[in-house]
N, C-alpha and C positions, 0 to 999 in steps of 0.2 A: 504493500500500500504506500502510495506517495505520502510524503510528510508535509504537513502544513508548517511552514517556517514561521515561528512565532517569537515575538519579543513581548513578554507578558508584563504588564505594569498594573499592579492593583491600585485602584483609586477609590476612596470612599468619599472624596470631595475634591474640588478643583484646587489648582495650585497657582497662586500668584499674589503679588503685592502691587500697589500702585505707586508711581505711574509706570506703565509697561508698554506705552505706545511704540510700535515698531514701524509704522508707516504714516502716510499723510492722513490723519484722522482729525475730525472735528471734536472727537470725544475719546478719552482713553478707554481701552477695552474693559477695564475694571474701574469703578468709581466708588468713592467712600461715601458714607452716610453724611459726613460733614459737607462734602462737595455737593451732594444732591440737595441738601437743605438750602444751601446758598443759591443753587441754580434751578430749583424746581419749577420756577415760572419763566424760565428763559424761552425765547422764541424758538419754535421748531423742536423743543424738547418734549418727548413723549415718555411718560413713566408707565410702563406696561406691567401691571400686577397680574401674575399668572396663578394666584391662589384661587381656590374655589369661591363662587359667588357669595356664599353665606359668610365666609371669612372676610372677604372684601367689604361686605356691607356692615360688618361689626367694627370696622376701623381700618383705615388705609392711609398711605402717604397722600397728602393733599395734591390735587391736580393729576391724580392717577386715572388711567383707564383700566378696565378689567376684562381680559379674555382668558378664561381658565386653561390650565395646562392640557386638560383632556381634549380641548379643541385643536391643539397643535400637534398631538401625537395620538393617533387613533389605532384601534385594533382592526386588523384586516385578516379575516379568517382566524387562523391560530396564532398569528404574529402580533405582538404587542409593540407599542411605541413606534408605529410606522408613520411616515409622512402622510398628511392628508392628500387627497387628490389635487393635482396641480391647478385645476380649475376652481377649487374651493379656496385656495390660499389668498388670492387677491381680495376676495370679500372679507376673509378673516382679518387680514392686515388692515384693510380699510375700516373695519369695525373698531379697531383699536385707535383709529385716528392717525395712522402712520401713512406717510407718503414718501416719495423718493428723497426729499430734502430733510426728513426727520432725523433727529438724534434720539435714539431709543435706549432707555435704561430698563432692563428686565429685572423685575423684583419677584422673588419667591420667598417662601418661608425658609428658614435656615435651621429648623429644629431637628431634622433628620437628614441622613445622607441622601436619601431618595428625593426629598423635597429640594435640597440644594441643587440636585441635578436638573430639576425642572427648568431653572433659569438658563442653564447652559444648552439644553436641548432646544429651547425656544430661540435663544440667541443664534445658534447655528442655523436654524431654519430661516431666520430673517436674513442672515448672510447669504444663504442659498438663494433667497429670493431677490438678491441684489441690493439689499440695504447695507451700506458700508459702515455707517456710524452707529454701531450697536455696542452696548456696554452691559455688564452685569453689576448689580449692586453688591459690593462685598459685605457679607454678613446678613444680607437680605432684610426682610421685614423684621425678623427676629432681633437683629442688632439695632435697627431703627427704634423699636419699642423699648428695648433695654436701655437705650441712651435717652429716653424720654423726649424724643423729638416730636414735632407736631403731628397730630392725627386728624383725620376728617372722617365723617360718616356720610357726607354728601355724595350722592351718586350722580355725577354730571354726564351729560350726553357728549361723547367724544367721537362718535362714529363719523367717518368721512366717506368719500366715494371709494369704489374698489381700487386697490393699489395697481399702479402701472409701473413696471420696471423689468429689468432683464435678469432672468434666472442665471445663476452660476452652476451649470450642471456638474462641475468638477468636484463639488463638495460631498456628494453621495455616490455610492458605487453599488452595483448589483452583484449577486452571487457569482454568475458566470465570469464576470470581469475579474473578480477576486481570484477565482480558480486559474484564470489565464495569467495572472501576475504573481503567483506564489513564489516563483524563483527570481522575480525582478524587483518587487517592492518590499519595503519593510512592513511587516504585519504586526500590529500592536494589539494585544489582548488586554483590556483594562479591567478584567475581572480578577477575582482571587485565583491563583493558579490551580488548575486541575487538569492541564494537558501536559503530557510528558515532555521534559526538557525545556519547558517554558521558563523565561526569565521573569523575575519579580522585583518590583521596587515598592515596598509597603507604604501605605498612606502616612504612617507616623514619621517617615523620613522627610516629608515635605512640609509638615506643619510646625510652627512654633508651639510653645506650651499653651498659648492663649487661643490656639486654633486659627490664628491669622497665618498668612502664607509667607514662606521664605522669599528671599530676594530673587530677582531674575538671575543673578549670577549663580546662586545656589541651585536654582532649578536647572540651569544649563549643565551644572556639574552632575546632576541626577540623570538627565535625559540624554546627554551627548554619548555616553558609552552604549546606549541602547539604539538610538536612531542615527548616530553619526553627526558629522558637522556639515554635510552637504545639505543646504537649505532647499535645494531643488529636488532632492530625492523623493520619490513617491512613497508616501506613508499611508497605509490603509489601516483603519482602526475599527475594532469591533468590541462588543461586550456580550451580554446575554441577549438584549433586545434592541440595542442601538441608542439607549439613553445615556448611560455612563460614558460611552464612547465619545459623545459630543463634548464632554467636559475637557478631556485630554486633547481632543482636536482643536478646541477653542484656544487652549493654552499654546499649543504648537504653532498655530497659524497666526493668531492675533497678538500674542505676547512675545513668542520666541522667533517669529519671522519665517517659519517654514512655509513654503509657497505651494506645495503639492500634497496637501493633506485631504484625505477622503474618509468618510464614515460609511461602513457597510451597514445599511439600514436594517436589513433582516437579521444581521449578526448571528451568533451561535444558535439562536432559536430556530432560524431557518436552515442554517448549515447542517445541524444535527438531524434534520428530517430527510436529508439526501444521503442515501447509502454510498453514493459515489463521491461524496465530498471528502477529501483526504484529511485525516487528523493523525496526530502522533499518539 
């Protein structure tokens, strides 16, 4: 049986500090709660809260719109966390009040590993849809509340027309394309290791004691032995369902400057269904 070449990195949460901008951006890929409080009424800034509607209604960051995570990652047959249909995404983005000139800060709860990943999956989807100025709020809504920053219970109408923009098809990849590139691309598994000979970098290696993220320089020391220094090398990332994979993809592309990063949307959930899909 052919071997699936894997570089396995276990991630329970995403990895970064601010500022980490690596390209011409109007907003850093990670923003702090202090920055957001100072800028939350800035022109063209959209604060996208992806928590469930009932959580949003009980209190949220002022000037936020709410489109819950479940609308951004759907179940398709037996596969979880799949991209919505391409024809549904423009309406979804418009519902949040986002247009091609928007600067978007994605906000999720930070209470659990899974909830933290909500923000990164949505941020990656927005990048896929051609929205360049996307950020994630470090610490999420959890940190905002802990710091006693202002809250609102007002539900304002933020919806705009359907989004018009150019999709970046290079950010997601299908199973057959992964198979074709097993001996060419770097394959990263961001789950806990369960595949023979997989390499692992545990989450505790990337966090400070206060659960904020290590510096960009420290992150590079962690990831360079795994993916190499060639920023143009193709890197294909997967996890169980394609959710955790987007977090590491976001770090590599938006913070560390790797330019050819793809997420295998079906991930191991789809791969394991195919008896012809090689594993170690």
